[in-house]
Structures are given as C-alpha cells and as structure tokens.
RORODREN-764993 format. One record per residue: x, y, z of N, C-alpha, C, O in turn; residue number from 1. Coordinates in steps of 0.1 Angstrom, whole numbers, m for minus. Layout:
BEGIN
   n_xx   n_yy   n_zz  ca_xx  ca_yy  ca_zz   c_xx   c_yy   c_zz   o_xx   o_yy   o_zz  bake
      X      Y      Z      X      Y      Z      X      Y      Z      X      Y      Z   NUM
...
***
This chain:
BEGIN
   n_xx   n_yy   n_zz  ca_xx  ca_yy  ca_zz   c_xx   c_yy   c_zz   o_xx   o_yy   o_zz  bake
    610    231     m6    598    224     m7    595    216      6    584    215     11     1
    606    211     12    604    203     24    600    212     35    592    208     44     2
    605    224     36    601    234     46    586    237     45    578    237     55     3
    581    239     32    567    241     30    559    230     34    548    232     39     4
    563    217     31    556    205     35    554    205     49    543    202     54     5
    564    207     57    563    205     72    555    217     77    547    215     87     6
    556    229     71    548    240     76    533    237     74    525    239     83     7
    530    231     62    516    228     59    510    217     68    499    218     74     8
    518    207     71    514    197     80    512    202     93    503    198    100     9
    521    211     98    519    217    111    506    225    112    500    224    122    10
    503    232    101    491    239    100    479    230    102    469    234    107    11
    480    218     97    469    208     98    469    201    112    459    194    115    12
    479    204    120    480    198    133    488    185    134    489    178    144    13
    496    183    122    504    171    122    519    177    126    525    183    118    14
    523    173    138    535    179    143    548    171    138    558    177    137    15
    547    158    136    558    150    132    558    145    118    549    137    115    16
    566    151    109    567    147     96    582    145     92    590    152     96    17
    585    134     85    599    131     81    599    125     68    589    121     62    18
    611    124     62    613    118     49    622    106     50    633    106     56    19
    617     94     46    624     82     46    631     80     33    625     84     22    20
    643     73     32    649     70     20    640     60     12    631     54     17    21
    644     58     m1    636     50    m10    641     35    m10    635     27    m18    22
    651     31     m2    654     17     m1    663     13    m13    668     21    m20    23
    663      0    m15    657    m11     m6    663    m11      7    675     m7     10    24
    655    m16     17    660    m16     31    665    m30     35    658    m39     39    25
    678    m32     33    684    m45     35    683    m50     49    682    m62     53    26
    685    m40     58    684    m43     73    670    m49     76    669    m59     83    27
    660    m43     71    646    m48     73    644    m62     67    637    m70     72    28
    650    m63     55    648    m76     48    653    m88     57    647    m98     58    29
    665    m85     63    671    m96     72    662    m98     84    661   m110     88    30
    656    m88     89    647    m90    100    634    m98     96    630   m108    103    31
    629    m95     85    616   m102     80    620   m116     77    612   m125     80    32
    631   m118     70    635   m132     67    637   m141     79    633   m153     79    33
    642   m135     90    644   m143    102    631   m146    108    628   m158    113    34
    622   m137    108    608   m139    114    600   m150    105    593   m158    111    35
    602   m149     92    596   m159     83    601   m173     86    594   m182     87    36
    614   m174     88    621   m187     91    616   m193    104    614   m205    105    37
    614   m184    114    609   m189    127    594   m190    128    588   m194    138    38
    587   m187    116    572   m188    116    566   m178    126    556   m182    133    39
    571   m166    126    566   m156    136    557   m145    129    552   m137    136    40
    556   m146    116    547   m137    109    533   m140    111    529   m152    111    41
    524   m130    112    510   m132    115    502   m137    103    492   m143    104    42
    507   m134     91    500   m137     79    491   m125     74    485   m126     63    43
    491   m114     82    484   m102     78    492    m92     70    488    m82     64    44
    505    m96     69    515    m87     62    515    m89     47    509    m99     43    45
    521    m80     40    523    m82     26    531    m95     24    541    m97     31    46
    527   m104     15    533   m117     13    547   m116      7    556   m124     12    47
    549   m108     m2    562   m107    m10    572    m98     m2    570    m86     m1    48
    582   m104      3    592    m96     11    597    m84      3    598    m73      9    49
    600    m85    m10    606    m75    m18    597    m63    m18    602    m51    m19    50
    583    m65    m18    574    m53    m18    574    m46     m4    569    m35     m3    51
    579    m53      6    579    m47     20    591    m38     21    591    m29     30    52
    601    m40     13    614    m33     15    618    m23      4    629    m17      4    53
    610    m23     m7    614    m15    m19    603     m7    m24    594    m12    m31    54
    602      6    m20    591     15    m25    590     16    m40    579     18    m45    55
    601     13    m47    601     14    m62    592      3    m68    588      4    m79    56
    590     m7    m61    581    m18    m65    567    m14    m64    558    m20    m70    57
    564     m3    m56    550      2    m55    548     13    m65    537     15    m71    58
    559     22    m66    558     33    m76    572     34    m82    581     37    m76    59
    573     31    m95    585     29   m101    593     42   m102    606     42   m104    60
    586     53   m102    594     67   m102    594     73    m88    595     85    m87    61
    594     64    m78    595     69    m64    608     76    m62    619     71    m66    62
    608     88    m55    620     95    m52    621     98    m37    632    103    m33    63
    611     96    m30    612     98    m15    598     93     m9    589     89    m16    64
    599     91      4    587     86     12    584     96     23    592     98     32    65
    573    103     22    568    112     33    562    103     44    554     94     41    66
    566    105     56    560     98     68    555    108     78    561    117     82    67
    543    105     83    536    113     93    532    105    104    527     94    103    68
    532    111    117    527    105    128    514    112    132    512    124    131    69
    504    104    137    491    108    141    489    103    155    484     91    157    70
    491    111    165    489    106    179    474    103    182    466    111    178    71
    472     93    190    458     89    193    455     88    208    444     84    212    72
    465     89    216    463     86    230    452     94    237    452    106    237    73
    443     87    243    433     92    253    434     84    266    436     72    265    74
    433     90    276    435     84    289    427     70    289    416     70    286    75
    434     60    294    428     46    294    415     47    303    414     53    313    76
    405     39    298    392     40    304    388     27    310    376     24    312    77
    397     19    314    394      5    320    385     m2    310    375     m7    314    78
    389     m2    298    381     m7    287    383    m21    283    394    m26    286    79
    374    m27    276    376    m41    271    380    m41    256    380    m51    249    80
    383    m29    251    388    m28    237    401    m19    238    402    m11    247    81
    409    m20    228    422    m13    228    420      2    226    410      6    219    82
    429     10    232    428     24    231    427     30    217    421     40    214    83
    434     23    208    435     28    194    421     26    187    420     32    176    84
    412     20    193    399     18    186    388     26    192    376     26    187    85
    391     35    202    381     43    208    373     53    199    361     54    199    86
    381     59    189    376     69    181    372     63    167    372     51    166    87
    369     72    157    366     67    144    378     59    138    389     62    142    88
    375     50    129    385     42    123    397     51    118    395     60    110    89
    409     48    123    420     56    120    424     55    105    430     64     99    90
    421     44     99    423     43     85    417     54     76    423     60     68    91
    404     56     80    397     66     73    402     80     76    403     89     67    92
    404     83     89    408     97     93    422    100     88    424    111     82    93
    431     91     89    445     94     85    446     95     69    453    103     64    94
    438     86     62    439     86     48    433     99     42    438    104     32    95
    423    105     49    418    118     45    428    129     46    430    138     37    96
    436    128     57    446    139     60    458    137     50    463    147     46    97
    461    125     46    472    123     36    467    128     23    475    134     15    98
    454    126     19    449    131      7    450    146      6    452    152     m4    99
    447    153     18    448    168     19    462    172     16    465    182      9   100
    472    165     22    486    168     20    489    166      5    496    174     m1   101
    484    155     m1    486    153    m15    481    163    m24    487    167    m34   102
    470    168    m21    463    179    m29    472    192    m28    474    198    m38   103
    476    195    m16    485    207    m14    498    205    m22    502    215    m29   104
    504    194    m22    517    192    m29    514    192    m44    522    196    m52   105
    503    187    m48    500    187    m63    498    201    m68    500    203    m80   106
    493    210    m59    491    224    m64    505    231    m64    507    241    m71   107
    514    226    m56    527    233    m54    537    227    m64    546    234    m68   108
    536    215    m67    547    208    m75    541    203    m88    531    195    m88   109
    546    207    m99    541    203   m112    544    188   m114    555    184   m113   110
    533    181   m118    535    166   m121    537    158   m109    541    146   m110   111
    533    163    m97    535    155    m85    525    143    m85    513    144    m87   112
    531    132    m81    523    119    m80    526    113    m66    537    114    m61   113
    517    106    m61    519     99    m48    509     87    m47    499     87    m53   114
    512     79    m38    503     68    m32    504     68    m17    515     68    m12   115
    492     69    m11    492     71      3    487     57     10    479     50      4   116
    493     54     21    490     42     28    489     44     44    496     52     49   117
    479     37     49    478     37     64    476     23     69    466     17     67   118
    486     17     75    486      4     82    485     m7     72    492    m17     74   119
    476     m7     63    475    m18     54    483    m18     41    482    m26     32   120
    492     m8     40    501     m7     29    512    m18     29    514    m24     39   121
    519    m20     18    529    m31     17    541    m28     25    547    m38     30   122
    546    m16     27    558    m13     34    556    m14     49    545    m13     54   123
    567    m16     56    567    m16     71    567     m2     77    577      4     77   124
    555      3     81    554     16     84    562     21     96    567     32     96   125
    563     12    106    571     16    118    586     18    114    593     26    119   126
    591      9    105    604     10    101    606     23     93    616     30     94   127
    597     27     84    597     39     77    598     51     86    606     61     84   128
    590     51     97    589     62    106    603     63    113    608     74    116   129
    609     52    117    622     52    123    632     58    113    640     66    117   130
    632     54    101    642     59     91    640     74     88    649     81     84   131
    627     78     90    624     92     88    627    101    100    625    113    100   132
    633     95    111    637    102    123    626    107    132    627    116    140   133
    614    100    132    603    103    140    602     96    153    593     99    161   134
    611     87    155    611     80    168    621     68    168    629     67    158   135
    621     61    178    630     49    179    622     37    184    611     38    189   136
    629     25    182    622     13    186    622      9    200    633     11    207   137
    612      3    205    611     m3    218    612    m17    218    610    m23    207   138
    615    m24    229    614    m39    229    600    m44    226    599    m55    221   139
    590    m36    228    576    m40    225    573    m38    210    562    m40    206   140
    583    m36    202    582    m35    188    575    m22    183    573    m20    171   141
    571    m13    192    564     m1    188    575     10    185    586      9    190   142
    571     20    177    579     32    175    576     41    188    564     43    191   143
    586     46    194    585     55    205    589     69    201    600     72    196   144
    579     78    204    581     92    201    582     99    215    574     96    224   145
    591    108    216    593    115    229    580    121    235    578    121    247   146
    572    127    226    560    135    231    548    126    233    541    127    243   147
    546    117    223    534    109    223    537     94    226    527     86    225   148
    548     91    230    551     77    234    549     67    222    553     70    210   149
    543     56    225    540     46    215    526     47    209    522     39    200   150
    519     57    213    505     58    209    503     67    196    498     78    197   151
    509     63    185    507     70    173    504     61    161    509     50    160   152
    495     66    152    493     59    140    503     65    130    508     76    131   153
    507     57    119    517     61    109    510     61     96    505     51     92   154
    512     72     89    508     73     75    520     76     66    528     84     70   155
    520     71     54    532     74     45    527     76     31    517     70     27   156
    535     84     24    532     87     10    544     85      1    554     92      2   157
    543     74     m7    554     72    m17    551     82    m28    540     83    m33   158
    562     90    m32    559    100    m41    571    102    m51    582     97    m49   159
    569    110    m61    579    112    m72    587    125    m70    593    130    m80   160
    587    131    m58    595    143    m56    607    140    m47    605    134    m37   161
    619    145    m50    631    141    m43    632    150    m30    642    158    m28   162
    623    149    m20    625    155     m7    638    150     m1    641    138     m1   163
    645    158      6    657    154     12    654    145     24    646    149     32   164
    660    134     25    656    124     36    662    129     49    672    136     50   165
    655    125     60    659    127     73    668    115     78    669    105     72   166
    674    118     90    683    108     96    676    101    108    669    108    115   167
    678     88    109    672     81    121    678     86    134    690     91    134   168
    670     86    144    676     89    158    685     78    163    682     66    162   169
    696     83    168    706     73    174    702     70    189    709     73    198   170
    690     64    190    684     61    203    678     48    204    675     42    193   171
    676     43    216    669     30    218    661     32    230    663     42    238   172
    652     22    233    644     24    245    653     20    258    664     16    256   173
    647     21    270    654     18    282    659      4    284    667      1    293   174
    653     m5    276    655    m20    278    652    m25    292    659    m34    297   175
    642    m20    298    638    m23    311    632    m37    312    631    m43    323   176
    626    m42    301    620    m55    300    606    m55    306    600    m66    307   177
    600    m44    309    587    m44    315    577    m50    305    568    m57    309   178
    578    m46    293    569    m51    283    570    m66    281    560    m73    279   179
    583    m71    281    585    m85    279    579    m93    290    572   m103    288   180
    581    m88    302    576    m96    314    560    m94    315    554   m103    321   181
    555    m84    310    540    m82    312    532    m88    301    520    m90    302   182
    538    m90    289    531    m95    277    524   m108    280    530   m118    282   183
    510   m108    279    503   m121    282    506   m131    272    504   m143    275   184
    509   m128    260    512   m137    249    526   m143    249    529   m153    242   185
    535   m137    257    549   m141    257    554   m140    243    561   m149    238   186
    551   m128    237    554   m127    223    567   m119    220    572   m118    209   187
    572   m113    231    584   m103    229    597   m109    234    597   m117    243   188
    608   m105    227    621   m110    231    631    m99    233    629    m88    229   189
    642   m103    240    652    m93    244    660    m86    232    665    m76    233   190
    659    m93    220    667    m88    209    658    m79    199    662    m78    187   191
    648    m73    205    639    m65    197    631    m73    186    628    m67    175   192
    629    m86    188    621    m94    179    608    m97    185    606    m95    197   193
    599   m103    177    585   m106    182    579   m117    174    581   m118    162   194
    572   m126    181    564   m136    174    550   m131    173    542   m131    183   195
    546   m125    161    533   m119    160    521   m128    162    510   m124    166   196
    524   m141    160    513   m151    162    509   m153    177    499   m159    180   197
    518   m148    186    515   m149    200    509   m137    206    504   m137    217   198
    510   m126    198    505   m113    203    490   m114    205    483   m118    197   199
    485   m109    217    471   m110    220    463   m101    211    451   m105    208   200
    468    m90    207    461    m82    197    457    m90    185    446    m89    179   201
    467    m98    180    465   m106    169    455   m117    172    446   m120    163   202
    456   m123    183    447   m134    187    432   m130    188    424   m137    184   203
    430   m117    192    416   m113    193    410   m110    179    398   m108    177   204
    419   m110    168    414   m108    155    416   m120    146    412   m120    135   205
    421   m131    152    423   m143    144    410   m149    141    401   m150    149   206
    408   m154    128    395   m159    124    393   m173    129    382   m177    133   207
    404   m181    130    403   m195    135    400   m195    150    403   m186    158   208
    393   m206    155    391   m207    169    405   m208    176    414   m214    171   209
    405   m203    188    418   m202    196    419   m215    204    410   m222    207   210
    432   m219    206    435   m230    215    433   m226    230    431   m214    233   211
    433   m236    238    431   m233    252    441   m224    258    438   m215    266   212
    453   m225    253    465   m217    258    462   m202    252    465   m193    260   213
    458   m201    240    456   m188    234    444   m181    241    445   m169    244   214
    433   m188    245    422   m183    252    427   m177    265    422   m167    269   215
    435   m185    272    440   m181    285    448   m168    284    447   m159    293   216
    455   m166    273    463   m154    271    453   m142    269    455   m131    274   217
    443   m144    261    433   m133    258    426   m129    271    424   m118    273   218
    423   m139    279    416   m136    292    425   m128    301    420   m119    309   219
    438   m130    301    447   m123    309    447   m108    305    448    m99    313   220
    446   m105    292    446    m91    288    432    m84    290    431    m72    289   221
    422    m92    292    408    m87    295    404    m78    284    397    m67    286   222
    407    m81    272    402    m74    260    395    m83    250    399    m94    248   223
    384    m78    244    378    m85    233    382    m81    220    378    m86    210   224
    390    m70    219    396    m66    207    409    m58    211    409    m48    218   225
    420    m63    206    433    m56    208    439    m59    222    434    m67    229   226
    450    m52    224    457    m53    237    467    m41    239    474    m38    230   227
    467    m36    251    475    m24    254    486    m26    264    493    m17    268   228
    487    m38    269    495    m40    281    510    m36    279    515    m30    287   229
    515    m40    268    530    m36    265    532    m21    265    543    m16    268   230
    521    m14    261    522      1    261    519      7    275    526     16    279   231
    510      1    282    506      6    295    518      5    305    519     13    315   232
    526     m5    304    537     m7    313    550     m1    309    560      0    316   233
    550      5    297    563     11    292    566     25    298    557     34    298   234
    577     26    304    581     39    310    582     50    301    580     62    305   235
    584     48    288    584     59    278    570     65    276    569     75    270   236
    560     58    281    546     63    280    542     71    293    530     76    293   237
    550     73    303    547     81    314    547     95    310    556    101    304   238
    536    102    314    535    117    312    534    120    298    539    132    294   239
    530    112    289    529    116    275    516    125    273    508    125    282   240
    516    132    262    506    141    259    494    134    251    497    126    243   241
    482    138    255    471    132    248    470    138    234    476    148    231   242
    463    131    225    462    135    211    457    149    209    449    154    216   243
    462    155    199    459    169    195    449    168    183    445    178    178   244
    445    156    178    438    154    166    423    153    170    419    143    177   245
    415    162    166    401    163    170    393    150    167    385    146    176   246
    395    144    156    388    132    152    391    121    162    382    111    164   247
    402    121    169    405    111    179    402    114    193    405    107    202   248
    395    126    195    391    130    208    375    131    209    370    132    221   249
    368    129    198    354    131    198    347    118    195    353    109    189   250
    334    116    198    326    105    194    332     92    198    333     82    190   251
    337     91    211    344     79    215    335     68    220    324     70    225   252
    340     56    217    333     44    223    345     37    230    354     32    224   253
    344     36    243    355     31    251    353     17    257    361     12    263   254
    341     11    254    338     m3    259    327     m8    251    318     m1    245   255
    326    m22    250    315    m28    243    308    m37    253    314    m41    264   256
    295    m38    251    286    m46    259    283    m60    254    279    m61    242   257
    286    m70    261    284    m84    257    270    m87    252    268    m93    242   258
    260    m82    260    246    m85    256    242    m78    244    235    m85    236   259
    247    m66    241    244    m60    229    250    m67    217    243    m69    207   260
    263    m70    218    270    m77    207    264    m91    204    262    m94    192   261
    260    m98    214    255   m111    212    241   m111    206    238   m120    198   262
    233   m101    209    219   m100    204    217    m92    192    206    m92    186   263
    227    m86    187    225    m78    174    228    m86    162    236    m95    163   264
    222    m83    151    225    m90    138    239    m85    133    244    m75    137   265
    244    m92    123    256    m88    117    255    m75    110    264    m67    110   266
    243    m73    103    240    m61     96    239    m49    106    244    m38    103   267
    233    m51    117    231    m40    127    245    m37    133    248    m25    135   268
    253    m47    135    267    m44    139    274    m35    129    282    m26    133   269
    273    m39    117    280    m31    106    275    m17    105    283     m8    104   270
    262    m16    107    256     m2    106    262      7    118    265     18    116   271
    263      1    130    266      9    141    281     10    143    286     20    148   272
    288      0    140    303      0    143    311     m2    130    323     m4    132   273
    306      0    119    313     m2    106    324      9    104    334      7     97   274
    323     20    111    333     30    110    343     31    122    349     41    125   275
    344     19    128    354     18    139    364      7    136    361     m3    129   276
    376      9    141    387     m1    138    384    m15    143    389    m25    137   277
    376    m15    154    373    m29    159    362    m36    151    360    m48    153   278
    356    m29    142    345    m34    135    349    m43    122    341    m50    116   279
    362    m42    119    365    m48    106    364    m63    105    361    m69     95   280
    366    m70    116    365    m85    117    350    m89    118    347   m101    116   281
    341    m80    122    327    m83    123    323    m87    137    331    m89    146   282
    310    m89    138    304    m91    151    308   m105    157    310   m106    169   283
    309   m115    148    311   m129    153    324   m130    161    324   m137    171   284
    335   m124    156    347   m125    163    347   m119    177    352   m125    186   285
    341   m107    178    340   m100    191    331   m108    200    334   m110    212   286
    320   m114    195    311   m122    203    318   m135    208    317   m139    219   287
    326   m140    199    335   m152    203    344   m148    214    346   m156    224   288
    351   m137    213    360   m133    223    353   m130    237    359   m133    247   289
    341   m125    236    334   m123    249    331   m137    255    332   m138    267   290
    328   m147    247    325   m160    252    338   m166    259    336   m174    269   291
    350   m162    254    362   m167    260    363   m162    275    369   m169    284   292
    358   m150    277    360   m144    290    352   m152    301    355   m151    313   293
    342   m159    297    334   m167    306    339   m181    308    334   m188    317   294
    349   m185    301    354   m199    302    363   m200    314    370   m191    318   295
    362   m212    320    371   m215    331    385   m220    326    394   m223    334   296
***
C-alpha cells in the first residue's frame, strides 16, 4: 500500500512522500521545553507540548503519519514580501491536495481515517518531515531537501493505517554560519536552536507595536511581510529547482504597493488579498510595517 501511495502522490506531482513514526517524540519534547524555558517560543505554536509530540493525542487510533513536501520556490523578485506568499495561500492549496490523497486512500483501504494539517496543525511539521526521511535540518531551522532546498511547504496526515515508517537522513547542513551571520533578527544559534520571537518573519506578523530595535531589524530585511534572508544566503539553496506545482507558479503577486494598502478599506483588502498567505493578519499590520520603512 505504501508503494501505491507514493505512486499516486507522484502522479499528482508530489515527488517527496515519507512516513513518520507515531511518537511520542522525546527528542522534540526536550527541544521544545528548552525553548519554552528560554522564552523563545513565538506563541503561535500549539500551547500543550504533549499535543506537539504525540499524534495519538490528535487521533487515538493513529498508526502512522504521512508527510508530503510541496516545493514553492520561484526566482526572487526583489520583493517586499516573502517568496512563500507570492502565489495563492498554500494552506488552501496543500489542504486540497491532501484531501485528494485522503480520498484515494479511502477508496483503497477499508475503514481508512485521517486528519490532514498544513502549518497550523498541532505537531511540528518540520520535525515530522525530518523523521520521514524527506530532508535534514539547517542552522536556519529549515528543513533542507537536496532538490528544492529550504523552499518547501509541509503537509501531513495522521491516519489509522500502519504504513511502514521511513528512516531519517543521517545528514546535516554545512554549518557555514551564513544564515546566523545574515539574520537581521539575530535569532539563530550555532546549536541548531532559534529564538522565534526575534525572527523578522514573526515580527512582521506580530500584532503588538514593535520596539525601536525590532523596527530596525524589520527595516534591515526590507520586507513588510515575512523574511527570506536566511534562505537566500544558504548554500544549500544554490541551483535548486523551481516549483513543479502549477498553483505556485501562476497568478503571482510579488510585491505590494504602500499607497494602495494605505488607501484601501479592510474589506477591500480582504476581497483582493484574502486568498493570500500575507493576507491573514489583515491590512493594518501590513500598513504598519510599511510605515516602519519610512522611520529614521
């Protein structure tokens, strides 16, 4: 059945599919507890650590976790928004593809049940992808795939079928420190840890007003939503392949205009940009970030 699953995913254009174990993930728990102790968590994560490390708390009859990579890289456009937001909202695109996989498996496996998640799920998706053998970790905290670098979205399906799990890759990044040295938020550390509250991508989405120091960091990144610097300087992203997923290649918005954002209503913003990943925080946050760019 695992061969059939991968063959069907390949037919859909999903090249990288793996199976993660069902946990609990004690290694991950130790990492999260350390970050919690250091006050490094952003607050956007699942609050209960146990739900982040144990799929059976999400589905009690869980027997495996299907993990898929969805590459999104399009050549950088000297943009003021992050590369991952150029196309339609990946949450919607990936969720639809996971539903299609779920329908196929439901037709093939009697009594098949699953729950699909994209980014906002309780489990740590990059850790799942690592355990499923789809890539290895970089110092920039991203999952690195040999073909698509760090530019991949991750979707996973907790399910009740015992697919045979894959093995993690016995690899790590080059540890060149380029990401650490280039990070405008000074959020990355040599031991593969990160202070999420310093990450500029987080700061551009933070609801509260930023401090002068945080504003300075956002201005360094020159982004009103997200940040790509740690990816742009990573040698593992040299000569990577652009996305093969049509939804991430069409109908692109690669930059936002300050005048338009400042002068449109919240409803107009939602109508025009509600299907974009940068739209989830609303117009006011992006308008605020534009105002930071003009500050001395």
